[in-house]
C-alpha positions, 0 to 999 in steps of 0.5 A: 044120477048120483044124486038120485041114487044116493037119496032114493037107494043109498039114503045118503045125504052127503052123496046126495049133496055131492051129486047136486054140487056137481050138477051145479059145477057143470051148469056154471062151467057151461055158462062160462064157456058160452060167455067167452067172446066168439073172437079173441081180442088178440086175434081182432087185433092182428086182423085190424092192424093188417088190414090197416097197413095198405090203407096207412100206405095209401093215405101217407103217399097221398099226403092226406090229413083231412078227417074221415067221414064215417058213412052209413051203408044207405050212402055207401050202397053196400057196407058202412065205410069212410070218406076221406077228402082229397082236399082240405076243407073246413067243412066235412063232407055231407053227401046225401045222395048214394056214393058209387062204389069205387075207390075215388068218388065224387061227392059234391058239385065243386071240382075239388069234392073228391075223396077215398071211399074205403073200408075200415075195421068198423066196416068189416066187425059190423057184419058180426051183428044179426041186424041193424042197430036202432037209432035210440041211445040205448040200442046204440049203446047196446049194440057197441057193448055187444061187439066190444064186450061180447063178440070181440072181447075188446073191452069190459064196459061201454057207456054212450051219451048222446047230447044234440049232435055230440056223441061221447062213449066211454070204454072201460078197459080197451084192449086195443092198443092206441098209437099216435100215427098218421092214419089214427089222426085221419081215420081215428084209432081202430076202437073209435073206428068200429064205434063211429061205424056203429053210430053212423049205421044206427043214426043213418047220419054221417059221423066224424071222430072229433076227439079220443082220450086214453088214460090208464083203463079207460078210453073216451071217444067223442063223435059229431053227427053231420046233419 
C-alpha cells in the first residue's frame, strides 16, 4: 500500500523503494518461518532418550548383546520395528512371514529362534512421513533428509550411497548425542535407528547397523541389507 500510494499519488521514489523493501522483508520472514523444523532438535532428543530408558533396562536385565535387525512394517504387521535375538547367532534372523504383534516372538523353526520385537525411535518418527518412501536410492536419501533436516532439524544434510547389500549414510552436523552404551551396541544410536528404520521400510527388507563412526561435525553410518 505504501509503494502504491507513494508511486501514484506522492510521486516519491524513496518512499516507493521503502515500500518495496518492506514487501521483500515480509516475504523473506514468512519463508524463514516456514523453513523452521516442525519439532525442535532438543524436544526430539528428550523424547528419544525417555523412550529408550525402559528398553535399555530390559536389554541389560536379559544380558542381550546381539545386533538388532530392523524390520519393515510388512513383516511386523504394523509399524517398522526391531527384532533382537535372545540367543547369539552368527547369522542374523531373516524372517519372511509376518511376525505376531507380541514382545517375545518366534521367528524361525529352531527352538532357539526367539527374539524381542520392540518399537524403536525410528518406529515413532517414521510416522511423521506423509507416505511410504520408495526403494530408489534418491527417494531413500530424500526421505531421510526430510526427516533429519526438515521435520526434526537433527542434521544439516544427508548423503546416501548404495553398493549391493551395503548402504553408507553420511550425516553432516548431527545434533543427537552419541554414547557408547550397551543399548547403543545392540540397537545403534537414535540417529542410526531412525535411518535404519527408514531404509528397511523403503527397501522392504531387514536391515542391520554394521558400524557407526562419529567425528567432528559428521556421522558415517554403515548398514547391511539381509536378503
